C-alpha positions in Angstrom: -0.1 -0.1 -0.1 2.8 2.5 1.0 4.4 1.7 -2.5 1.1 2.7 -4.3 0.7 5.6 -2.0 4.0 6.9 -3.0 3.6 6.1 -6.6 0.4 8.0 -6.7 1.8 11.0 -4.9 4.8 11.2 -7.4 2.1 11.2 -10.4 0.3 13.8 -8.8 3.3 16.2 -8.3 4.3 15.3 -12.1 0.7 16.2 -12.9 1.1 19.3 -11.2 4.6 20.2 -12.5 2.9 19.6 -16.2 -0.2 21.6 -15.5 -0.2 23.6 -12.2 -4.0 23.4 -11.5 -5.2 24.7 -8.2 -7.1 21.7 -7.6 -4.0 19.5 -7.9 -2.3 21.7 -5.7 -4.8 21.6 -2.9 -4.8 17.6 -3.5 -1.3 17.7 -2.8 -1.3 20.3 0.1 -3.9 18.1 1.9 -1.9 15.0 1.5 1.2 16.7 2.7 -0.4 18.3 5.6 -1.5 14.8 6.5 2.0 13.6 6.5 3.4 16.8 8.4 5.3 17.7 5.3 6.0 21.7 5.0 5.3 21.4 1.2 1.6 21.8 2.4 2.4 25.2 3.5 4.1 26.1 0.1 1.3 24.6 -2.1 -1.3 26.4 0.1 0.4 29.6 -0.1 0.6 29.5 -4.0 -3.3 29.0 -4.3 -3.9 31.7 -1.8 -1.5 33.9 -3.8 -3.7 33.3 -7.0 -6.8 33.8 -5.1 -7.1 37.3 -6.1 -10.7 38.0 -4.3 -9.4 36.1 -1.1 -12.5 34.0 -0.9 -10.7 30.4 -0.9 -11.1 29.0 2.5 -9.6 25.6 1.6 -5.9 26.3 1.6 -6.1 28.2 4.7 -7.9 25.1 6.2 -5.0 22.5 5.1 -2.5 25.0 6.6 -4.4 24.7 10.1 -4.4 20.9 9.3 -0.7 21.0 8.9 0.1 23.1 12.1 -2.3 20.8 14.1 -0.6 17.8 12.8 2.9 19.1 13.9 1.5 20.4 17.4 1.6 23.8 16.6 -1.9 24.8 18.2 -1.5 28.3 18.3 -0.8 28.6 14.5 -3.5 26.1 13.7 -6.0 27.9 15.8 -5.2 31.0 13.8 -5.8 29.4 10.5 -9.0 27.8 11.4 -10.3 31.1 12.8 -9.4 32.7 9.6 -11.2 29.8 7.8 -14.3 30.5 10.0 -14.2 34.4 9.1 -13.9 33.9 5.6 -16.7 31.3 5.6 -18.7 30.9 8.9 -20.2 27.9 7.4 -17.1 25.7 7.1 -18.1 23.3 9.7 -14.9 21.3 9.5 -12.9 24.3 11.0 -15.1 24.4 14.1 -14.4 20.5 14.6 -10.6 20.8 14.3 -10.7 23.9 16.6 -12.9 21.6 18.9 -10.5 18.7 18.8 -7.5 20.8 19.5 -9.3 22.1 22.6 -10.6 18.7 23.6 -6.8 17.2 23.2 -5.9 20.1 25.8 -8.8 19.0 28.3 -10.5 22.4 27.6 -13.7 20.9 27.4 -15.9 23.6 27.7 -14.5 25.5 24.8 -14.3 22.4 22.7 -18.0 21.6 23.5 -18.8 25.1 22.5 -16.9 24.5 19.2 -18.6 21.0 18.3 -22.2 22.8 19.1 -21.3 25.7 16.7 -20.4 23.1 14.0 -23.7 21.2 14.7 -25.3 24.5 14.5 -23.9 25.6 11.0 -24.4 22.0 9.7 -26.8 20.1 11.6 -26.7 16.9 9.7 -22.9 16.6 10.4 -22.3 13.6 12.4 -18.8 14.3 13.5 -20.2 17.4 15.5 -22.3 15.2 17.5 -19.9 12.6 18.0 -17.4 15.0 19.3 -20.2 16.6 21.5 -20.8 13.0 22.9 -16.9 12.7 23.6 -17.1 15.9 25.5 -20.2 15.1 27.8 -18.5 11.7 28.3 -15.4 13.1 29.6 -17.5 15.7 31.8 -19.5 12.6 33.2 -22.7 13.7 31.7 -23.7 10.2 30.4 -27.3 10.8 29.3 -26.0 13.7 27.2 -23.3 11.9 25.8 -25.4 8.8 24.9 -27.9 11.2 23.3 -25.1 13.0 21.2 -23.6 9.6 20.3 -27.0 8.4 19.3 -27.5 11.5 16.9 -24.3 11.0 15.2 -25.1 7.4 14.6 -28.8 8.4 13.3 -26.9 10.2 10.6 -24.4 7.8 9.7 -25.5 4.3 10.5 -21.7 3.2 9.6 -20.4 5.5 12.6 -19.1 2.7 14.6 -17.2 4.7 17.1 -20.7 6.6 17.7 -22.0 3.1 18.7 -19.1 1.9 20.7 -19.3 5.6 22.6 -23.1 5.0 23.4 -22.5 1.5 24.5 -19.5 2.7 26.8 -21.6 5.4 28.5 -24.7 3.3 28.9 -22.7 0.4 30.4 -21.2 2.9 33.2 -24.8 4.1 34.3 
């Protein structure tokens, strides 16, 4: 699988060199951000520099993912906040902010971000799943079970939501 992945990445880079399309740059930047490769910043900045209207939130979001993955949470939060200023409906930015706060054990702020995500897009199962995680950590088992249930109702393949609901129900 790693060979196929490396080969696909090389092919994508070749494609980008031949014809540097923004969609290809974003795809590459996203892959590199997940791999903690700073090339993601270079590619995202290139797309941002070509965005004369300053309306593309995706490259800014990718920069936030990169910074989150390398544990530079201040820079990550800065990028995610910029995404939200650009597009307040970009629910993934709220989720990523919430995950940072959750990892920092700032559960109240994390829960606030996950609630914002579910307000912006009330059909996004991850928002409810993460609310469940917060409620579970806070010892609020009924709220956790309800949130996990909402996540599962929106995505029947969301096994983590099922496991979370079973976990909190087993502790009652």
